[in-house]
C-alpha positions in Angstrom: 0.0 0.2 0.1 3.2 2.3 0.8 4.1 2.3 -2.8 1.1 1.6 -5.0 -2.1 3.8 -5.5 -4.6 0.5 -5.4 -5.7 -0.6 -1.9 -8.6 -2.5 -1.1 -11.9 -1.2 0.4 -15.5 -1.6 1.3 -18.2 1.1 0.9 -20.9 1.1 3.6 -23.9 3.4 4.1 -25.2 4.6 7.2 -28.0 6.8 8.6 -28.5 8.6 12.1 -30.8 6.5 14.6 -34.6 7.0 14.1 -34.2 9.0 10.8 -34.4 6.3 8.4 -33.5 6.6 4.9 -33.4 4.5 1.6 -30.8 4.9 -1.3 -32.4 5.2 -5.1 -29.0 5.0 -6.9 -25.4 5.6 -6.3 -21.8 4.9 -6.2 -18.2 5.9 -5.8 -16.6 6.1 -8.9 -13.1 7.0 -10.6 -12.7 9.0 -14.2 -16.5 8.7 -15.0 -16.1 4.9 -14.3 -18.3 3.4 -11.8 -16.4 1.3 -8.9 -18.8 0.6 -6.3 -22.5 0.6 -6.9 -25.0 1.0 -4.0 -27.6 -1.5 -5.2 -30.6 -2.7 -3.0 -29.3 -1.2 0.2 -33.0 -1.2 2.1 -34.2 0.7 4.9 -31.1 2.4 7.0 -31.4 3.8 10.3 -28.6 2.1 12.4 -27.2 4.9 14.0 -24.2 7.2 13.8 -22.1 5.3 15.6 -22.4 2.1 13.3 -19.6 1.2 10.9 -22.1 0.1 8.1 -22.5 -3.2 6.2 -20.2 -3.6 3.1 -22.4 -3.4 -0.1 -19.5 -3.3 -2.5 -15.7 -2.2 -2.8 -12.9 -1.6 -5.0 -9.3 -1.3 -5.0 -8.6 2.1 -6.5 -8.8 5.8 -5.0 -12.4 6.9 -5.5 -12.6 10.1 -7.1 -16.7 10.8 -7.4 -19.4 10.2 -5.1 -22.8 9.8 -6.3 -26.2 9.3 -4.4 -29.7 9.8 -4.4 -31.8 9.1 -1.5 -35.1 9.5 0.3 -35.4 10.6 3.5 -38.8 9.2 4.9 -38.7 11.8 8.0 -38.4 14.5 5.9 -40.8 13.2 3.1 -38.2 14.3 0.4 -35.2 12.7 -1.7 -31.8 14.4 -1.6 -29.2 14.3 -4.1 -25.1 14.3 -4.1 -22.5 14.7 -6.9 -19.5 15.6 -6.2 -15.3 15.4 -7.2 -13.5 13.9 -4.1 -10.8 16.6 -4.6 -7.5 15.7 -4.4 -6.8 17.2 -0.6 -9.7 14.6 0.5 -8.0 12.0 -1.5 -4.7 12.3 -0.1 -6.2 12.0 3.3 -7.6 8.9 2.3 -4.6 7.5 0.9 -2.9 8.5 4.5 -5.3 7.1 6.6 -5.3 3.9 5.0 -1.5 3.7 4.8 -0.7 4.8 8.4 -3.4 2.6 10.0 -3.8 2.9 13.6 -3.1 0.6 17.1 -5.8 -1.4 17.6 -6.5 -3.1 21.0 -7.8 -6.9 20.9 -9.8 -8.8 23.5 -6.6 -10.2 24.7 -5.2 -6.8 25.9 -2.4 -6.9 23.6 -2.1 -4.0 20.7 -1.4 -4.5 17.4 -1.1 -1.9 14.1 -3.6 -2.5 11.5 -5.5 -0.3 8.9 -9.1 0.9 7.7 -11.2 -1.6 5.7 -14.1 0.6 4.6 -15.3 4.0 3.4 -18.3 4.6 4.9 -20.7 7.3 4.0 -23.3 8.9 6.6 -26.5 10.5 5.3 -28.4 12.8 8.0 -31.4 15.2 7.6 -30.9 18.5 5.9 -29.1 16.7 3.1 -25.7 16.3 5.0 -22.9 13.9 4.2 -20.2 12.3 5.9 -17.4 10.1 4.8 -15.5 8.1 7.3 -12.5 5.5 7.0 -13.9 2.9 8.9 -11.9 -0.1 10.7 -12.1 -2.1 13.8 -12.6 0.0 16.8 -11.9 3.0 14.7 -13.8 5.2 12.6 -12.4 9.0 11.3 -13.9 11.6 9.6 -12.7 12.1 6.2 -14.9 15.1 4.4 -18.4 16.4 4.6 -20.7 17.8 1.6 -24.0 19.4 1.3 -26.4 17.3 -0.9 -29.1 19.4 -2.9 -33.1 18.8 -2.7 -34.3 16.7 -5.7 -37.0 15.0 -6.7 -37.7 11.3 -7.7 -41.4 10.0 -8.6 -42.7 7.0 -6.6 -43.2 5.2 -9.5 -39.8 5.4 -10.5 -38.4 4.5 -7.0 -40.4 1.5 -6.3 -43.8 -0.5 -7.3 -46.9 1.3 -6.6 -49.5 -1.2 -6.8 -51.7 1.0 -4.7 -51.2 4.1 -7.1 -50.4 6.4 -4.2 -49.7 9.9 -5.1 -46.6 11.3 -4.4 -47.7 13.0 -1.1 -49.9 9.6 -0.4 -46.5 7.5 -0.7 -44.8 10.0 1.5 -47.3 10.0 4.0 -47.7 6.4 4.0 -43.8 5.8 4.6 -43.5 8.5 7.1 -46.1 6.5 9.4 -44.8 2.8 8.6 -41.3 3.8 8.5 -40.6 6.7 11.1 -40.6 5.8 14.5 -43.5 6.9 16.9 -41.0 8.8 19.1 -39.3 10.6 16.3 -43.0 11.4 14.6 -43.7 13.4 17.7 -40.5 15.1 18.0 -40.9 16.3 14.3 -44.3 17.5 15.5 -43.1 19.4 18.2 -39.6 20.5 16.9 -39.5 20.3 13.3 -36.6 18.1 11.8 -33.3 18.7 13.0 -31.7 20.1 10.0 -28.5 21.3 11.1 -27.9 18.9 14.2 -25.5 16.7 12.7 -23.3 19.1 11.2 -23.4 21.0 14.7 -22.1 17.5 16.1 -18.8 18.1 13.8 -18.0 21.1 16.3 -14.7 19.7 18.2 -14.1 21.1 21.9 -11.0 21.2 24.1 -12.3 18.9 26.8 -11.0 16.1 29.3 -12.9 13.5 32.1 -12.1 14.4 35.2 -13.1 11.3 37.5 -14.1 12.0 41.0 -14.4 8.9 43.2 -15.9 8.4 46.9 -12.4 6.7 47.4 -9.3 6.6 46.1 -9.5 4.8 42.8 -8.4 5.4 39.1 -9.0 4.2 35.7 -7.3 0.8 35.4 -7.9 0.4 31.5 -7.9 2.3 28.3 -11.4 4.1 27.4 -14.1 3.0 25.0 -15.2 6.2 23.1 -17.3 6.7 20.7 -18.8 10.9 19.4 -21.7 12.5 18.2 -19.6 13.3 14.8 -19.7 9.4 14.2 -16.2 8.8 15.0 -14.8 6.3 17.4 -11.9 5.3 19.3 -10.1 3.5 22.0 -8.0 6.0 24.2 -5.0 4.8 25.7 -5.0 4.9 29.3 -1.5 7.4 29.3 -4.0 9.9 27.2 -6.8 9.9 29.5 -6.3 12.6 31.7 -5.0 15.3 29.2 -7.0 17.9 26.9 -7.6 16.9 23.6 -9.8 18.9 20.7 -12.3 16.1 19.7 -16.2 16.2 18.9 -18.4 15.7 21.9 -18.7 12.0 23.7 -21.7 10.0 22.8 -20.8 6.6 24.3 -17.7 6.1 26.9 -16.8 2.5 28.5 -14.6 3.3 31.5 -13.0 0.6 33.6 -11.9 1.1 37.3 -10.3 -1.0 39.8 -12.9 -3.4 40.9 -16.3 -2.0 38.6 -16.7 -0.6 34.9 -19.1 1.6 33.7 -20.8 2.4 30.3 -22.1 5.9 29.9 -24.6 6.9 27.0 -25.1 10.7 26.5 -28.1 12.7 25.2 -26.5 14.5 22.1 -28.6 17.3 22.3 -27.9 18.1 25.7 -24.1 17.7 25.7 -24.1 19.9 22.7 -26.2 22.5 24.4 -23.9 22.5 27.4 -20.9 22.7 25.8 -22.3 25.5 23.3 -23.1 27.8 26.6 -20.2 27.0 28.3 -17.9 27.7 25.4 -19.7 31.1 24.8 -19.1 32.1 28.2 -15.6 30.8 28.9 -14.1 31.2 25.4 -11.0 29.1 24.5 -10.8 27.9 27.8 -10.3 24.0 28.8 -13.6 22.2 29.5 -14.0 19.6 32.0 -16.7 16.9 32.3 -16.7 15.9 35.7 -17.4 12.2 36.4 -18.4 11.8 39.7 -18.8 7.8 40.8 -21.1 7.5 43.4 -20.8 5.3 46.6 -20.5 1.9 46.1 -20.4 2.3 42.6 -23.8 2.7 42.3 -23.8 5.3 39.2 -21.7 8.0 37.8 -23.1 11.4 37.6 -21.7 14.1 34.9 -21.0 17.5 34.9 -20.2 19.9 32.5 -17.3 22.4 34.2 -15.4 25.4 33.3 -13.8 28.6 35.5 -16.6 27.6 38.3 -19.3 27.6 35.8 -21.3 24.1 36.2 -24.1 22.6 33.8 -25.0 18.9 35.3 -26.0 16.1 32.6 -29.3 14.8 33.4 -30.0 12.4 30.2 -26.7 10.2 31.0 -27.8 6.5 30.8 -25.3 4.9 33.0 -24.9 1.2 33.2 -22.2 -0.2 36.2 -20.7 -4.0 36.5 -18.3 -5.7 38.6 -15.0 -6.6 37.2 
């Protein structure tokens, strides 16, 4: 890979959880040649942290991205036709060549590389590309699609002879989760949320224990922008500029904990506190309760505190 332009990759497509989409057609290509078509992808809403199932792949550098899809929550089609520019190609090449360090279940570290180019399609026509591999997902590029029109008869069989609006309404009712339907009725579709999730902040976790303890292992982390990694133990206490966490797995001396963050809640807390304290380091204080019953999280900076009340925490004894 270090000496050849060709390298092997699979392509996968994902969508945010609760916001289902379905591909009409698309491909990754090179010089007007289709390399990896998107065919029969079916309904997708696995979540932003998902790696995606491989539909096809190639062994050449893709230079063009084309995709047309329906967003059932928005009742509309989107289309992206874009060149993958040289800067992005260089980033893809560098990521696949350099690879990364991965920690196996046995606890040993080894050097591996990425296996997929994952394409994320979010409300508002937001398109994200990641390099994906075992325990690792890194953003490559982002694009903005344009609203388009595809007739129901072109998109699928229409035995009930639905009009376009009847088709949209029927699929919205059948495919969009009730929770999402209720949210949209109150707040509308979150058109900018997944773009805001790409914002990075300089922060760290500050763990506080009832008795003397510390993290005893590397931390598994997922982020609201779809990235994920295993953070090495020597880096746990340092401030780093990253997207906000969506999930973390912590290991202590006798217990371990999982924390699932509410993306909207933590984003609003960081937006507020960074506005009040521009360019300052931010702590997410994690207070481990007596007898390790739970963990409470507070966003803190220069004396200002914002509790995170919607974090789902699970604790286990090692």
